[in-house]
C-alpha positions as CSV (number, residue, x, y, z in Angstrom):
1,N,0.0,0.0,0.0
2,V,3.0,2.3,-0.4
3,L,3.4,5.0,-3.1
4,Q,6.7,6.7,-4.0
5,V,6.5,10.2,-5.4
6,F,9.7,11.3,-7.3
7,P,10.5,14.6,-9.0
8,G,10.2,14.6,-12.8
9,S,13.1,14.6,-15.3
10,S,14.8,17.8,-16.2
11,S,15.6,19.2,-19.7
12,A,17.9,22.2,-20.3
13,G,19.9,23.2,-23.4
14,G,19.0,20.0,-25.2
15,V,20.4,17.9,-22.3
16,R,17.8,15.7,-20.6
17,G,18.2,14.3,-17.1
18,G,16.7,11.1,-15.8
19,A,13.7,10.7,-13.5
20,G,14.2,12.6,-10.2
21,S,16.6,15.1,-11.7
22,M,14.2,18.0,-11.3
23,T,13.7,19.8,-7.9
24,S,10.0,20.0,-8.3
25,L,8.9,18.5,-4.9
26,T,8.9,20.6,-1.7
27,L,8.3,20.0,2.0
28,D,5.0,21.9,1.7
29,D,3.9,19.4,-1.1
30,A,4.4,16.5,1.4
31,R,2.6,18.3,4.2
32,A,-0.4,19.0,1.9
33,I,-1.1,15.4,0.9
34,A,-2.6,13.8,4.0
35,P,-5.2,16.5,4.8
36,A,-6.4,16.6,1.1
37,C,-6.3,12.9,0.2
38,P,-8.9,10.7,2.1
39,D,-7.3,7.4,1.0
40,V,-3.8,8.4,2.3
41,A,-2.9,7.1,5.8
42,A,0.6,8.6,6.3
43,V,3.1,10.7,4.5
44,A,6.9,11.1,4.9
45,P,9.1,13.5,3.1
46,I,12.6,12.2,2.2
47,V,15.9,14.0,1.9
48,S,18.7,11.4,1.6
49,R,22.5,11.2,1.1
50,N,25.4,9.1,2.2
51,A,27.7,10.5,4.9
52,Q,30.5,9.6,7.2
53,V,29.4,9.2,10.9
54,V,31.9,9.3,13.8
55,Y,31.6,8.3,17.4
56,G,34.8,8.3,19.5
57,N,37.4,6.4,17.6
58,Q,34.8,4.5,15.5
59,N,33.5,5.7,12.1
60,W,31.0,4.4,9.6
61,F,29.8,5.5,6.1
62,T,26.1,5.1,5.9
63,N,22.8,6.5,4.5
64,V,21.5,9.6,6.3
65,T,17.8,10.1,5.7
66,G,16.0,13.3,6.6
67,T,12.3,12.6,7.2
68,S,9.4,13.0,9.7
69,P,8.1,10.8,12.5
70,E,5.5,9.4,10.0
71,Y,8.3,7.5,8.3
72,L,7.8,4.8,10.9
73,D,4.1,4.5,10.0
74,V,4.8,4.4,6.2
75,R,7.5,1.8,6.6
76,S,5.8,-0.2,9.4
77,W,9.0,0.2,11.4
78,E,9.3,0.4,15.2
79,I,11.7,1.9,17.8
80,A,13.8,-0.6,19.7
81,Q,15.3,1.8,22.2
82,G,14.6,5.4,23.2
83,D,12.2,7.4,21.1
84,M,11.6,8.7,17.6
85,F,12.2,12.4,17.1
86,T,9.0,14.6,17.0
87,N,7.4,17.0,14.6
88,D,8.6,19.8,16.9
89,D,12.1,18.6,16.2
90,V,11.4,18.7,12.5
91,D,10.0,22.2,12.6
92,A,12.9,23.5,14.8
93,G,15.6,21.7,12.7
94,T,16.9,19.9,15.9
95,K,20.2,18.0,15.6
96,V,18.9,14.6,16.8
97,C,19.0,11.2,15.2
98,V,17.7,7.6,15.3
99,L,20.1,4.8,14.3
100,G,19.6,1.6,12.4
101,Q,21.0,-1.5,13.9
102,T,23.9,-1.8,11.5
103,V,25.1,1.6,12.5
104,V,24.7,0.7,16.2
105,D,26.7,-2.5,15.7
106,N,29.6,-0.5,14.0
107,L,29.7,2.6,16.2
108,F,28.5,1.2,19.6
109,P,29.7,-2.4,19.7
110,E,29.7,-2.4,23.6
111,E,27.7,0.7,24.5
112,D,24.1,1.9,24.8
113,P,23.9,4.6,22.0
114,V,20.8,6.5,23.3
115,G,22.0,9.8,24.6
116,A,25.4,9.7,22.9
117,I,26.7,12.4,20.6
118,V,27.7,11.3,17.0
119,R,29.1,13.5,14.4
120,I,27.5,13.5,10.9
121,R,29.6,15.4,8.4
122,N,31.4,16.9,11.5
123,V,28.0,18.2,12.9
124,P,27.1,16.9,16.4
125,F,23.8,15.0,16.7
126,T,22.3,13.5,19.8
127,V,21.1,9.9,19.5
128,V,17.5,9.7,20.8
129,G,16.6,6.2,19.6
130,T,17.4,3.1,17.7
131,L,15.4,1.1,15.1
132,T,14.3,-2.5,15.3
133,V,16.0,-4.9,12.9
134,K,14.5,-4.9,9.4
135,G,17.0,-7.2,7.7
136,S,19.4,-6.9,4.8
137,D,20.9,-3.4,4.1
138,Q,17.7,-1.6,5.4
139,D,19.4,-1.4,8.9
140,D,22.3,0.6,7.5
141,I,20.6,4.0,8.0
142,I,20.4,7.0,10.2
143,L,17.1,9.1,10.5
144,I,17.2,12.8,11.2
145,P,14.6,15.5,11.0
146,V,14.0,16.5,7.4
147,V,14.5,20.3,8.0
148,T,17.8,19.5,9.6
149,A,18.8,17.4,6.6
150,M,17.9,20.3,4.2
151,R,20.0,22.7,6.2
152,R,22.9,20.5,7.1
153,L,23.1,17.9,4.2
154,T,21.9,19.5,1.0
155,G,21.4,23.2,1.5
156,R,18.4,23.1,-0.8
157,T,14.7,23.8,-0.5
158,G,13.6,20.7,-2.5
159,I,13.2,17.2,-1.3
160,N,14.3,13.9,-3.0
161,R,11.0,12.1,-2.8
162,I,7.8,11.6,-0.8
163,M,6.7,8.2,0.7
164,V,2.9,7.8,1.0
165,S,1.0,4.9,2.5
166,A,-2.6,4.3,1.5
167,V,-5.2,3.3,4.0
168,S,-5.2,-0.2,2.4
169,Q,-3.7,-2.0,-0.6
170,K,-7.2,-2.0,-2.2
171,R,-7.3,1.8,-1.9
172,S,-3.7,2.4,-3.2
173,D,-4.9,3.2,-6.8
174,A,-7.4,5.7,-5.4
175,A,-4.7,7.2,-3.2
176,Q,-2.4,7.5,-6.3
177,E,-5.1,9.4,-8.2
178,Q,-5.7,11.7,-5.3
179,V,-2.0,12.5,-4.9
180,T,-1.5,13.0,-8.6
181,E,-4.5,15.4,-8.8
182,L,-3.3,17.4,-5.8
183,L,0.2,17.8,-7.0
184,R,-0.9,18.8,-10.5
185,S,-3.0,21.5,-8.9
186,R,-0.3,22.7,-6.5
187,H,2.3,22.9,-9.3
188,N,-0.2,24.7,-11.6
189,I,0.1,22.1,-14.4
190,R,-2.4,22.7,-17.2
191,P,-4.5,19.7,-18.6
192,D,-2.4,19.6,-21.7
193,E,0.9,19.5,-19.8
194,E,2.9,16.6,-18.5
195,D,3.5,16.0,-14.8
196,D,6.7,17.4,-13.3
197,F,6.7,14.4,-10.8
198,N,6.2,10.7,-11.0
199,V,4.0,8.6,-8.6
200,R,5.0,5.0,-8.5
201,N,2.6,2.4,-6.9
202,M,4.6,-0.3,-5.1
203,A,1.7,-2.7,-5.4
204,D,2.0,-2.5,-9.2
205,I,5.7,-3.1,-9.0
206,A,5.2,-6.1,-6.7
207,S,2.7,-7.5,-9.0
208,A,5.1,-7.2,-12.0
209,V,7.9,-8.9,-10.0
210,A,5.5,-11.7,-9.0
211,S,4.4,-12.2,-12.6
212,S,8.1,-12.3,-13.8
213,S,8.8,-14.8,-11.1
214,R,6.0,-17.1,-12.3
215,V,7.2,-16.9,-15.9
216,L,10.7,-17.7,-14.8
217,T,9.5,-20.7,-12.8
218,L,7.5,-22.0,-15.8
219,L,10.6,-21.6,-18.0
220,L,12.9,-23.4,-15.6
221,A,10.3,-26.2,-15.2
222,S,10.1,-26.6,-19.0
223,I,13.9,-26.7,-19.2
224,A,14.0,-29.3,-16.4
225,S,11.4,-31.5,-18.1
226,V,13.4,-31.4,-21.4
């Protein structure tokens, strides 16, 4: 039931960029979605980049994602220790962070990280919580307030993408239509103009992957029978 909203592709001087190369999405866009779209359950803005993180004599290169507390709702993720930062932290651009388990293992092999100060790109951040284990490389992440990320990591007013969860998988198509209509209106896109953003429905992608898997299974079964 998750939708991903990406900026559109840019074009300047005959040179075209790929999807996401525009800076057409803003934090206000993300904040406008939930109140205006009845089939949307939660919305999380995303500003992300990789960075070096240091604690004492330990260091780790990881993904630092600026977002809001609703990120946990969209991702169905929980806090293992401490707390998630708040929307007040987001608005104030507070320098606080929540660590994924891989980061904890590499920076705090024998310590409780909650309350510690880590340095992200040489900026001090207070650890307020840690995330439960998700598996694979999903645990190699640090979450910080999105406004803090915009000020400290990118220095830009645009965001990388918006994650949206629909109220249910059955309502994901309706949520996609509502989000698309809202963003077209906010971006003053005329009926004859293309979107300057791209809404991807994860349910459609999952269905396509499952279909490809079934085809591959049949192909391998046919080869095996031969």
